[in-house]
N, C-alpha and C positions, 0 to 999 in steps of 0.2 A: 128343051135341051137340058137346062138345069136352072137353078135359082140364081138370079143376078144380085138382088139385094132384098133386105128386109128394112122397113122404115119404122122408126120408133120416135114418138114425141115425148120429150122429157118435160117434167114439171119444173126442174131446176137444171138448166143447161150445163152450168159449170160443174155441178156435182156429178151429173151423168157423163159428161166428157171425161172427167177424172176417172170414173169407174171403168168405162169402156177402154180408155187408152192406158191408164196406169195400172189398174187392178187386173183387168183382163188382158192387157197388152196388145190391143189391136192397133195397127199402124194407121196414122192419119194420111189419107190420100189428098184431101183438100178440105178447107174450112171456108165457108162463105157466109157473110152477113148480108141479108136481103132487107135493106132499110124500108122498102115499101110494105113489107110484111112484118117488120120488127122481129125478124126470125133468123136464127142461125141454122145452117145446114152443114153437118160434119159428115164427110164420107170416110168410112173406116174399112180397111182391108181385113177380111176374115178368110184365112186360107189362101189358096191360089186364085179362086175365081168368084168368090162371094163377097159382098159388101153389106155393111150396115149403114143406113142413112139415119143419123141422129138429128132430130129437129127440135127447135124451140119455137113456141108461139106464145103470145100474151094470153094468159088465163085459159089454158086448154081445159075442156071439161074432163071430169074424172071418168075413168072406165071401170066397169065391174071387173074384179079379178077372181071371182069364184071360178073354180076349175070348169064348171059346166056352163059358164056364161057364153053366149053366142059370140063368135069371132075367133081370132087367132088364139089358140090355147096356150102354146108355149113355143119358145125358140130353142132348138137343140144344137149343141156343138159337139162334133166328133172329137174324141180323144183316144189315144192308144193305151194310156196308162191312167185309169180312173183314180187309183189310190194316190198317185203323184199329183194329179190335178186337184183332187180334194185337199191334199196337204198344202199345196201352193195357195189355194183360196183361203184356207184356215190361217196360214202365215200372214195373209193380207187382211185378216179380220172378217172374212166372209163365211158365214155359216152355211152348211149344206144339210139337206135332209139325210137320213140314213140311206145307205146304198141299197138299191133293190135289184132284183133279177127279172128281166123281161122273160116271162114264161114261154113266149112264142119264139124268141130268137136265142135264148140263153145268154143274152148280153146284159152287162151290168150298167146301171144308170143312177143318177141322183139329180135333185133339183136344188137350185138356190135362187135368190131374188136380186133384181137390180135395184137402184135407189128409188124407183117408182113402184116397187113391189111387183114388177113383171116377172113371171116365172121363166127361168132359164134352166136348161137341162145340159148335163154332161152325159154323153152316151158313148160307152166304150166300144170301139171297133178293133178289128184285127189290124196289125201293122201291115204296111205295104208288102205285097208278095204273099200274104196269107190268102186262104180261100175267100171268095167274095162273101159279103155279109147279106143277110136277108133284110128286107124292109122292116123297120120297127113298126109295130102296131099296138104298143102298150097303151094303157090309159093315160 
């Protein structure tokens, strides 16, 4: 049907919580501390139907971040005004890569990083009421 949530394990829970709630502005649905796991789980609302589950665990292993490493490549967020979104991130001290053009869809996009160096993408889509978008298949 669609994606319910994406799970992220943070190396520094407080830093990542601040990034996803204050910098990116995602609303907290609930925050739970699981004493038996020494772990926090923070559920964040992304848009109308998607969530991020932000976890902390004691001493999580490092994950390769090279773009072609096996596993989830990046997490992309839809925006209707890429320039405004990039400017808002810059005001909050978050650097983005140069804006690129998806040659298959003619949509603009850029990448930035979360506190654990996970690649996050802003992908510009048409506003509601515009013609439907194609599925992005860029690198």
